[in-house]
C-alpha positions as CSV (number, residue, x, y, z in Angstrom):
1,M,-3.7,10.0,-21.3
2,R,-6.5,9.7,-23.9
3,Q,-9.0,7.1,-22.7
4,S,-9.4,5.8,-26.2
5,Q,-5.8,4.8,-26.2
6,L,-5.6,3.6,-22.6
7,F,-5.2,-0.2,-22.2
8,T,-8.2,-0.9,-20.1
9,K,-11.8,-1.9,-20.4
10,T,-14.7,-1.4,-17.9
11,R,-17.3,-4.0,-17.4
12,K,-20.8,-3.9,-15.8
13,E,-20.4,-7.1,-13.8
14,A,-17.5,-8.7,-12.0
15,P,-16.6,-12.3,-12.6
16,A,-18.8,-14.7,-10.7
17,D,-15.9,-16.4,-8.9
18,E,-14.7,-13.1,-7.4
19,T,-16.4,-12.4,-4.0
20,A,-14.2,-9.6,-2.6
21,K,-15.6,-6.1,-3.1
22,N,-12.2,-4.5,-3.7
23,A,-11.3,-7.0,-6.4
24,Q,-14.7,-6.8,-8.0
25,L,-14.5,-3.0,-8.4
26,L,-10.8,-3.1,-9.5
27,M,-11.6,-5.6,-12.1
28,R,-14.8,-3.9,-13.3
29,A,-12.9,-0.6,-13.6
30,G,-10.0,-2.2,-15.5
31,F,-7.3,-1.7,-12.8
32,I,-6.4,-5.4,-12.4
33,A,-6.8,-8.7,-14.1
34,K,-7.2,-12.0,-12.2
35,E,-4.8,-14.8,-13.0
36,M,-6.0,-17.2,-10.3
37,A,-7.2,-17.1,-6.7
38,G,-5.0,-14.5,-4.8
39,V,-3.0,-13.6,-7.9
40,Y,-3.6,-10.5,-9.9
41,S,-1.9,-8.5,-12.7
42,Y,-1.9,-4.8,-12.4
43,L,-3.0,-2.9,-15.6
44,P,-1.9,0.7,-16.3
45,L,-4.6,2.3,-14.0
46,G,-3.8,-0.1,-11.2
47,L,-0.1,0.3,-11.6
48,R,-0.4,4.1,-11.3
49,V,-2.1,3.7,-8.0
50,V,0.6,1.2,-6.8
51,E,3.3,3.6,-7.8
52,N,1.7,6.6,-6.1
53,I,1.4,4.6,-2.9
54,K,5.0,3.6,-3.2
55,K,6.0,7.3,-3.7
56,V,4.3,8.3,-0.4
57,V,6.0,5.3,1.4
58,R,9.4,6.0,-0.2
59,E,9.3,9.7,0.9
60,E,8.5,8.8,4.5
61,M,11.1,6.0,4.7
62,N,13.8,8.3,3.2
63,A,12.8,10.9,5.9
64,I,14.0,8.5,8.6
65,N,17.2,7.7,6.8
66,G,16.1,4.6,5.0
67,Q,18.0,3.7,1.8
68,E,16.3,1.9,-1.0
69,L,17.6,-1.3,-2.6
70,I,16.2,-4.4,-4.3
71,M,16.9,-8.0,-3.5
72,T,16.3,-11.2,-5.3
73,S,13.2,-13.3,-4.6
74,L,15.1,-16.5,-4.8
75,Q,16.1,-17.9,-1.3
76,R,18.9,-20.3,-0.3
77,K,17.6,-23.3,1.6
78,E,20.8,-23.5,3.7
79,L,20.4,-20.0,5.0
80,W,16.9,-20.4,6.2
81,E,17.8,-23.8,7.7
82,S,20.4,-22.1,9.8
83,T,17.6,-20.1,11.6
84,G,15.1,-23.0,11.7
85,R,12.7,-21.2,9.4
86,W,12.9,-23.4,6.3
87,D,10.8,-26.0,8.1
88,D,7.2,-25.9,6.9
89,E,6.0,-26.6,10.4
90,V,7.6,-23.2,11.4
91,V,6.7,-21.2,8.3
92,D,3.7,-22.7,6.5
93,V,3.6,-20.2,3.5
94,W,6.7,-21.3,1.6
95,F,6.7,-21.7,-2.2
96,K,9.6,-24.1,-2.9
97,S,11.1,-25.6,-6.1
98,N,13.9,-27.9,-7.2
99,L,16.8,-26.5,-9.1
100,K,17.8,-28.3,-12.3
101,A,21.4,-28.2,-11.1
102,G,20.3,-29.9,-7.9
103,G,19.1,-28.7,-4.5
104,E,16.0,-26.7,-3.4
105,V,15.2,-23.0,-3.6
106,G,12.5,-21.0,-1.9
107,F,10.6,-18.0,-3.2
108,G,10.8,-15.0,-0.9
109,W,8.0,-14.6,1.6
110,S,10.2,-12.3,3.7
111,H,13.8,-11.2,3.7
112,E,15.2,-11.1,7.2
113,E,17.7,-13.9,6.7
114,P,19.0,-12.8,3.3
115,I,19.4,-9.1,4.3
116,G,21.1,-10.2,7.6
117,E,23.5,-12.5,5.6
118,M,24.2,-9.7,3.1
119,M,25.1,-7.3,6.0
120,K,28.0,-9.6,7.0
121,N,29.9,-8.1,4.1
122,Y,29.2,-4.5,5.2
123,I,29.2,-4.5,9.0
124,D,32.5,-5.0,10.7
125,S,32.6,-2.3,13.4
126,Y,30.2,-0.3,15.5
127,K,31.3,2.6,13.2
128,D,29.4,1.0,10.3
129,M,26.0,1.5,12.0
130,P,23.3,2.5,12.2
131,I,22.0,1.2,8.8
132,S,18.5,1.1,7.5
133,V,17.6,-0.2,4.1
134,Y,14.3,-1.0,2.4
135,Q,12.8,-2.4,-0.8
136,F,9.6,-2.7,-2.7
137,Q,9.6,-6.4,-3.3
138,T,7.1,-9.0,-4.7
139,K,6.5,-11.5,-2.0
140,L,5.1,-15.0,-2.6
141,R,3.1,-16.7,0.1
142,N,1.3,-20.1,-0.2
143,E,-1.8,-18.8,1.6
144,T,-4.6,-21.3,2.2
145,R,-7.0,-18.4,2.3
146,A,-7.1,-16.1,-0.7
147,K,-10.7,-14.8,-0.7
148,S,-10.1,-11.1,0.2
149,G,-9.1,-9.9,-3.2
150,V,-5.8,-7.9,-3.2
151,M,-6.0,-7.6,0.6
152,R,-4.6,-11.1,0.9
153,G,-2.8,-12.4,-2.1
154,R,-0.5,-15.3,-2.8
155,E,1.7,-12.7,-4.7
156,F,1.8,-9.1,-3.5
157,I,4.0,-6.1,-3.2
158,M,5.5,-5.2,0.2
159,K,7.7,-2.5,1.4
160,D,10.1,-4.2,3.8
161,M,12.7,-2.3,5.7
162,Y,15.5,-3.6,8.0
163,S,17.5,-1.7,10.6
164,F,20.9,-2.6,12.1
165,C,22.3,-0.9,15.2
166,A,25.3,-1.2,17.5
167,D,23.4,-0.7,20.8
168,E,20.0,-1.1,22.3
169,E,19.4,2.6,22.8
170,T,20.0,3.5,19.2
171,H,18.0,0.4,18.1
172,L,15.0,1.3,20.2
173,A,15.0,4.9,19.2
174,Y,14.9,3.9,15.5
175,Y,12.2,1.3,16.2
176,E,10.1,4.0,17.8
177,S,10.7,6.5,15.0
178,T,9.1,4.1,12.5
179,K,5.7,4.4,14.3
180,P,5.1,8.1,13.5
181,A,6.7,7.6,10.1
182,Y,4.1,4.9,9.3
183,M,1.3,7.0,10.7
184,R,2.4,9.9,8.4
185,V,2.1,7.4,5.5
186,F,-1.5,6.4,6.5
187,E,-2.5,10.0,7.1
188,R,-1.3,11.0,3.6
189,L,-3.4,8.1,2.2
190,G,-6.5,9.4,4.0
191,I,-6.8,6.6,6.6
192,G,-4.8,8.1,9.4
193,D,-7.8,8.7,11.7
194,D,-8.9,5.0,11.4
195,T,-5.5,3.4,11.7
196,Y,-4.0,2.3,15.1
197,V,-0.7,1.2,16.4
198,T,-1.7,-2.2,17.7
199,F,-0.1,-4.6,20.2
200,A,0.0,-8.0,18.5
201,A,1.6,-11.4,18.3
202,G,4.8,-11.8,16.3
203,G,3.9,-15.0,14.4
204,A,6.9,-16.5,12.6
205,F,9.0,-13.4,13.4
206,T,9.0,-12.6,17.2
207,K,6.9,-13.2,20.3
208,F,5.3,-9.8,20.1
209,S,5.1,-7.1,17.5
210,H,3.3,-3.9,16.7
211,E,0.8,-3.9,13.8
212,F,-0.9,-1.0,12.1
213,Q,-4.6,-1.9,11.9
214,T,-7.1,0.1,9.9
215,V,-10.8,0.0,10.8
216,C,-12.4,-1.8,7.8
217,E,-15.4,-4.1,7.6
218,A,-13.7,-6.3,5.0
219,G,-10.7,-6.8,7.3
220,E,-9.8,-10.2,8.6
221,D,-8.7,-9.2,12.1
222,I,-10.5,-8.3,15.3
223,T,-8.9,-5.4,17.2
224,Y,-9.9,-4.1,20.6
225,I,-9.7,-0.4,20.4
226,N,-10.0,2.6,22.8
227,K,-10.0,5.6,20.5
228,E,-9.7,8.2,23.3
229,K,-6.6,6.6,24.8
230,G,-5.2,5.5,21.4
231,I,-4.8,1.9,22.6
232,A,-5.4,-1.0,20.3
233,I,-4.9,-4.8,21.0
234,N,-5.1,-7.6,18.5
235,E,-7.5,-10.3,19.9
236,E,-4.7,-12.8,19.5
237,V,-2.9,-11.3,22.5
238,L,-5.9,-10.0,24.5
239,N,-5.3,-11.4,27.9
240,D,-4.9,-10.2,31.5
241,E,-1.1,-9.7,31.1
242,T,-1.5,-7.5,28.0
243,L,-4.2,-5.5,29.6
244,K,-2.1,-4.9,32.7
245,T,0.9,-4.0,30.7
246,L,-1.1,-1.4,28.7
247,G,-2.9,-0.1,31.7
248,I,-6.5,-0.7,30.5
249,T,-9.4,-3.0,31.2
250,Q,-11.3,-5.0,28.6
251,D,-14.6,-3.1,29.2
252,E,-12.8,0.1,28.0
253,L,-12.2,-1.6,24.6
254,T,-14.5,-2.0,21.6
255,A,-14.1,-5.1,19.3
256,T,-13.7,-3.8,15.8
257,K,-13.1,-5.4,12.4
258,T,-9.8,-4.2,11.0
259,A,-7.3,-4.8,8.2
260,E,-3.6,-5.0,8.9
261,V,-1.7,-2.5,6.7
262,G,1.7,-2.6,8.3
263,N,3.8,-4.2,11.0
264,I,7.1,-3.7,12.8
265,F,9.2,-6.3,14.6
266,N,11.8,-5.8,17.3
267,F,14.3,-8.7,17.0
268,G,16.7,-7.3,19.6
269,Q,19.9,-9.3,19.1
270,Q,18.3,-12.7,18.7
271,K,18.0,-12.7,14.9
272,A,21.7,-11.6,14.5
273,K,22.7,-14.4,16.9
274,D,20.8,-16.9,14.8
275,L,22.6,-15.6,11.6
276,G,26.0,-15.1,13.2
277,L,25.9,-11.3,12.3
278,T,28.3,-9.6,14.7
279,F,30.5,-6.5,14.9
280,K,33.5,-5.3,16.9
281,D,32.3,-2.9,19.6
282,Q,34.4,-0.1,21.1
283,N,36.3,-2.6,23.3
284,G,37.1,-4.7,20.3
285,E,34.7,-7.5,21.4
286,S,32.5,-9.4,19.0
287,V,28.8,-8.5,19.6
288,P,25.6,-9.4,17.9
289,V,23.9,-6.6,15.9
290,W,20.5,-5.2,17.1
291,M,17.9,-5.7,14.3
292,G,14.4,-4.6,13.4
293,S,12.1,-5.3,10.6
294,Y,9.3,-3.1,9.2
295,G,6.7,-3.9,6.6
296,I,3.9,-2.1,4.8
297,G,1.6,-4.0,2.4
298,I,1.5,-1.9,-0.8
299,T,-1.0,-3.8,-2.8
300,R,-3.0,-4.6,0.3
301,L,-3.4,-0.9,0.8
302,V,-4.9,-0.7,-2.7
303,G,-7.6,-3.0,-1.5
304,V,-8.1,-1.3,1.8
305,L,-8.5,2.1,0.1
306,V,-11.2,0.6,-2.2
307,E,-13.0,-1.0,0.7
308,K,-12.9,2.2,2.8
309,F,-13.9,4.8,0.3
310,A,-16.0,3.1,-2.5
311,D,-19.7,4.0,-2.8
312,E,-22.6,2.5,-4.7
313,K,-21.3,4.0,-8.0
314,G,-17.7,2.8,-7.8
315,M,-14.3,3.6,-6.3
316,V,-13.3,6.9,-4.7
317,W,-9.6,7.4,-4.7
318,P,-7.8,9.8,-2.3
319,E,-6.1,12.4,-4.3
320,S,-2.6,11.4,-3.0
321,V,-2.8,8.0,-4.8
322,A,-5.4,8.4,-7.6
323,P,-4.3,7.3,-11.0
324,F,-5.1,10.7,-12.4
325,K,-6.2,13.9,-10.7
326,V,-8.8,15.0,-13.3
327,H,-11.2,13.0,-15.5
328,L,-11.9,15.2,-18.4
329,V,-15.1,14.0,-20.0
330,G,-15.8,15.2,-23.5
331,L,-19.3,15.1,-24.9
332,N,-20.8,15.9,-28.3
333,S,-17.6,14.4,-29.9
334,D,-19.5,14.4,-33.3
335,D,-19.2,18.2,-33.2
336,V,-15.8,19.1,-34.6
337,E,-15.7,22.5,-32.9
338,V,-16.6,21.1,-29.5
339,K,-14.1,18.3,-29.9
340,D,-11.3,20.7,-30.9
341,F,-12.3,22.9,-27.9
342,T,-12.1,19.9,-25.5
343,D,-8.8,18.9,-27.0
344,G,-7.5,22.4,-26.2
345,I,-8.7,22.1,-22.6
346,Y,-6.8,18.8,-22.3
347,V,-3.6,20.2,-23.6
348,S,-3.8,23.3,-21.4
349,L,-4.4,21.2,-18.2
350,K,-1.4,18.9,-19.1
351,E,0.8,22.0,-19.7
352,K,0.0,23.1,-16.2
353,G,1.2,19.8,-14.9
354,V,-2.2,18.4,-14.1
355,E,-2.5,14.6,-14.5
356,V,-5.5,14.1,-16.8
357,L,-7.4,11.1,-18.1
358,Y,-9.3,12.5,-21.2
359,D,-12.4,10.5,-22.1
360,D,-12.4,11.2,-25.8
361,R,-14.2,8.0,-26.7
362,D,-17.2,7.9,-29.1
363,A,-19.6,6.8,-26.4
364,R,-22.9,8.0,-24.9
365,A,-22.9,10.5,-22.1
366,G,-24.4,8.0,-19.6
367,E,-21.8,5.4,-20.3
368,K,-19.0,8.0,-19.9
369,F,-20.4,9.3,-16.5
370,A,-20.9,5.7,-15.2
371,D,-17.3,4.8,-16.1
372,S,-16.1,8.0,-14.5
373,D,-17.9,7.2,-11.3
374,L,-16.6,3.6,-11.4
375,I,-13.0,4.6,-12.0
376,G,-13.2,7.1,-9.1
377,I,-10.8,9.9,-10.2
378,P,-11.0,12.8,-7.7
379,Y,-12.4,15.5,-10.1
380,R,-14.5,15.2,-13.2
381,V,-14.6,18.1,-15.7
382,V,-17.4,17.9,-18.3
383,V,-17.0,19.7,-21.6
384,S,-19.9,19.8,-24.0
385,R,-21.6,21.9,-26.6
386,K,-23.7,23.5,-23.7
387,T,-20.7,24.3,-21.5
388,K,-18.8,25.7,-24.5
389,E,-21.7,28.0,-25.3
390,E,-22.2,29.0,-21.6
391,G,-18.4,29.5,-21.0
392,K,-18.7,27.4,-17.9
393,F,-17.4,23.9,-17.0
394,E,-19.1,21.4,-14.8
395,V,-16.6,20.2,-12.1
396,V,-17.7,17.3,-9.9
397,T,-15.8,16.3,-6.8
398,R,-16.0,12.5,-6.7
399,A,-15.7,12.1,-2.9
400,T,-18.5,14.6,-2.0
401,G,-20.6,14.9,-5.1
402,E,-20.1,18.7,-5.0
403,V,-20.8,20.3,-8.4
404,R,-19.2,23.6,-9.4
405,H,-19.5,25.6,-12.6
406,L,-16.2,27.3,-13.4
407,T,-15.0,29.6,-16.2
408,E,-12.0,28.5,-18.1
409,E,-9.8,30.8,-16.1
410,E,-11.3,29.6,-12.8
411,L,-10.8,26.0,-13.9
412,Y,-7.1,26.5,-14.6
413,A,-6.6,28.5,-11.4
414,D,-8.4,25.8,-9.3
415,F,-6.2,23.0,-10.5
416,D,-3.1,25.2,-10.4
417,S,-3.6,26.0,-6.7
418,D,-1.4,24.7,-3.9
419,E,-4.6,23.2,-2.3
420,N,-5.2,20.9,-5.2
421,T,-1.7,20.1,-6.2
C-alpha cells in the first residue's frame, strides 16, 4: 500500500474530549474515527489490526474444534423473557427499540439465548454432540461508562463461542481446553506473560466464571495476583471462601490493575433448562444439554495492546497483529533516480510476500519519521540518496530502537526468513 493513496491522516493532537490514551493514539495515527462516546469507526489501518487479531483467535478456536458462523444482532423479546434476562433490572445494558410492525426488539449484547434456541433444530440425540460454534459479532451495550476508549465501548467486536455437550465429563473437558487455547491467543499477541486465568464473578451469566485479566495500568479491574503460583482473583470475589478454595492467603497476593480481555462461563445444565434445550440420552430419556460460553474482546484487545506497548513516540504493534510488517520510508522524492530505486525496493518486498506500507508522500523527512513512529509498524526501512549511494539501508526495529544497516541482499534475506515471517 502506498501511503499517498491510503485513506488515513495523522494529526499532532488528539481531540480534547478524548481522554483515553489508546483512543488518543489510534485517532492521531488514523486508525479509528470517533462517532460518539464509546463508539468508533475503524479505518483501513485499524481494520487491518482487527482482522489480524481475529485471524489469531480464529486459528486457535478452530484448533479446539470450534466452527465459525455468524448470527443476527436483532434479538426476540419473547426469547429473552423466557430466561428472565429481558428485564433491565437483570441486564442493565440493553439497547431496545420498537418495531414498526409492532412489538419490541433488542440489539445483541450477548447470544446465549439465541444460539441455544437455534440448537433446538440441530440437537435431538446424544449422538449430535459435542458441538462448538463461534462468531465474530458486533455487540451493543448501553454502558453508563464509556471513558476507556476502545477498551470499553457501547459498540464493539467480540468473539463469542458456545459449546453443547451430552454429559458433564465431556463438557468440563471442553471447558478446560479453552483455557490453554485462550492463553495461546494471548501469547501470540505478545501479552501471554502478563495475562492470568482469574477466578471471578459471573455477573448476568453465572454465579462464578473465569476471566482472562491482563496487567494494564489503564485497566478498570483490580486483580489479586500470585505470579509464582499462577493464581489470580478478581477483587469482586476476594473473600475467605475463595481464598480457601484456591489454597492461598491474601498476604500472598498483590493487588494489580488489570484489563479483562476474555472470559469463560460454565452454565452446566441450567441455561439449557431455562431454554428448554434437551436431547435423548442413551436410555431414550430427555435430558438438558450441558452448555458453556466463551468470549474474547477483539476491539478491546486493540486498546490493551496500545496501552501495553506504546511509548512516548506512538504505538508499537506486535508483529502478529501489526497493520503492515514493514514501513518503507522514501526520502529525496524529488530525485527521480532515488524515487525509481525506492519504487523498485517496494515492488521487490511485495513480491516476496512482505506486507509493506510505502511512504511515498512528498513530505519532509522529520514528518515521515514522526508519522512512522506514531503508526508503530514493527520495522522501518529508510531509502534515500545517501543509502542508495552507500548501498546500505537503515532498518529500525520499532519495539527496541535497534538500528541496522543492511545491503539489498541482506534486506530481502532478513524479511524472507522464517524468524520474521
